[in-house]
C-alpha positions as CSV (number, residue, x, y, z in Angstrom):
1,M,-33.8,-44.8,-29.5
2,I,-33.9,-41.1,-30.1
3,L,-34.9,-40.5,-26.5
4,K,-31.8,-42.4,-25.3
5,L,-29.6,-40.4,-27.7
6,L,-31.1,-37.1,-26.4
7,L,-30.6,-38.3,-22.8
8,I,-26.9,-39.2,-23.4
9,V,-26.3,-35.8,-25.2
10,G,-28.0,-34.0,-22.3
11,V,-25.8,-35.8,-19.7
12,I,-22.7,-35.1,-21.7
13,A,-23.6,-31.4,-22.0
14,A,-24.4,-31.2,-18.3
15,V,-21.0,-32.7,-17.4
16,Y,-19.3,-30.3,-19.8
17,M,-21.0,-27.3,-18.3
18,I,-20.3,-28.3,-14.7
19,F,-16.7,-29.4,-15.0
20,F,-15.1,-28.1,-18.1
21,K,-16.6,-24.8,-19.0
22,Q,-14.5,-21.9,-17.6
23,K,-16.3,-19.3,-15.6
24,P,-15.9,-15.8,-17.0
25,T,-13.0,-13.9,-15.4
26,I,-13.6,-10.4,-14.2
27,S,-11.2,-8.0,-16.0
28,N,-10.5,-4.6,-14.7
29,H,-10.4,-2.4,-17.8
30,S,-9.6,0.7,-15.9
31,K,-6.4,-0.4,-14.2
32,K,-4.6,2.4,-12.5
33,P,-1.0,2.6,-11.6
34,E,-0.1,1.5,-8.1
35,N,0.6,5.1,-7.0
36,E,-3.0,6.2,-7.7
37,N,-4.4,3.2,-5.9
38,R,-2.2,3.8,-2.9
39,H,-3.9,7.1,-2.2
40,N,-7.3,5.3,-1.9
41,E,-6.1,3.0,0.8
42,A,-6.0,4.1,4.5
43,N,-2.6,4.8,5.9
44,D,-1.5,4.8,9.5
45,M,-1.9,8.1,11.2
46,V,0.5,9.5,13.8
47,E,0.1,12.5,16.2
48,C,2.5,15.4,15.9
49,S,4.6,15.8,19.0
50,T,4.3,19.6,18.9
51,C,0.8,20.6,17.9
52,G,-1.1,17.3,18.3
53,V,-2.4,17.2,14.7
54,Y,-2.7,13.7,13.1
55,C,-1.0,13.2,9.8
56,E,-0.2,10.2,7.6
57,I,2.9,8.4,8.6
58,D,4.2,8.7,5.0
59,E,4.1,12.5,5.2
60,A,5.3,12.9,8.8
61,I,8.8,13.9,9.7
62,L,10.6,11.5,12.2
63,S,13.2,13.1,14.4
64,D,14.5,11.7,17.7
65,A,11.8,9.0,17.7
66,K,9.0,11.6,17.5
67,Y,6.8,12.4,14.6
68,Y,6.2,16.0,13.4
69,C,3.5,17.1,10.9
70,S,5.8,19.8,9.3
71,S,9.2,21.3,9.4
72,E,7.8,24.3,11.4
73,C,6.7,22.0,14.2
74,L,10.1,20.3,14.1
75,T,11.9,23.7,14.5
76,K,9.5,24.7,17.4
77,A,10.4,21.5,19.2
78,L,14.1,22.3,19.0
């Protein structure tokens, strides 16, 4: 009788562990603002039309459908 009771309790515990117990969630305690995470990601690179240096597209200057790495290169092209 006790063996049957232990077996039933074991089956119920196994079913609970498999189906109902939630897995621990991974929490990121050191959340950074989006601006800081953005610098860690790779951005698209474009070539300067004047000097040929590659720079990030976010930092490049677009003028007449051409990218320039700085305002100095832009004035050289004009």
